N, C-alpha and C positions, 0 to 999 in steps of 0.2 A: 251621558256620552260626552267625551272630551273632543273638541274640534281640533283638527290638524290642518295647518296652513302650509302649503307648498309654494315657495318662491321660485318658480321654475325659470324666471327671467334672470335670476342672480348668477347662476352658474359658478358659484364659489368653490364647490367641491365636486369631485367626480366619484360616483358610487361604483365600486367594483362590481362587474357583471358576475363575478364568481361567488358573491355572498348574498345577493339579493334576489335570486330567482325563486319562484314559487310554483308548486304544483297546484292545479285547480282544487284538488282535494284538501289542501292545507289552507285554503282561503275560506274555510267554513262552508256555509250554504249559499254563498253569493252567486255561484254559477249554476249549480244543481244541488240536489240533496246530499251529495258526497257519498263515499263508499259506505259509511255507517248510516243506515236509514232507520234502524230500530226494528225489532221483531214484529211490531204491529203496523208497520208501514204498508201502504198499498203497492209500493214498489217491490217487485220480486226480490226476495232475499233469503239467505240461509243464516239462521241465528242472528239476524239483524244486519248482516253485511249484504250489500247489493250483489246479486248473482253476476257471474262473469259475463254471461250473455247480455244482461241488461247494461253492465258497465261498458262493454265493447260498443254497444249501440249509442250510449251517451258520449263516449269518446269520439266515435265517428261523427256524430252530430255536432259537437262543440268544437272539434278541431277545425272544422270548415270556417269558423269565424276568426281563427288565429292567423295573423299575417306578419310577414317580415316588415319591420318599420325602420326607416332611416338607413337602409342598406345593411342592417344587422339581421343575422339569421336567427330565427326563433326555432328552438328545438321542441318537438312535441313528444313528451315522455309520458307513457301510460304507467299506471300502477299495477304491479304484479303481486301475487301472493304465493300460493302453492303451485305444484306442477300442473294440476288439472285446470285451475283458474288461468294460469299463464298460457296453456295450450289453447283454451277457448278464446281468450283475448287476442292472442297472436293469429289464430285462424280467422277471426272475424274482423280484426282492425289493423293488422300488421302493415298493410300498404299505406296507412295514414299516419304512422308513427315513426319517430326517429330512434326510440329506445323504450326500454321497459325497466322501471325501477321496482325491484322486488321488495315487498314489505312483508313482515310477519306480524300478525295481529294476535295479541293475547287478550283475555278478558278478565276483568276485575270488577266484581259487584255489578255485572251486567253491562258494563261500558267497555268499549275497545280501547286499547292503548297500542300505539305503534312502537 
């Protein structure tokens, strides 16, 4: 593993807020197992993808830890898929989110790609 050093006290450059945002799902497994959990996962799933009901529960749980910092607004965007998934997520977690980013997952050799 290569170390990364951040010199936060330097303030030499400003990073555009438009290019460095991340969805929790894109951060790998650092927050929770992610949408792709694998077919053998104990997490409820359909063909290896977390069920919409399970995802909505995870979104509700983890969004409560997200806060606005330094007067900047944090937008809480959930991941969407197909119409059925989106309906369930919106029904269960809409009041906790600012938006829904629709993804379409395809499978290649048993692994999902967005």
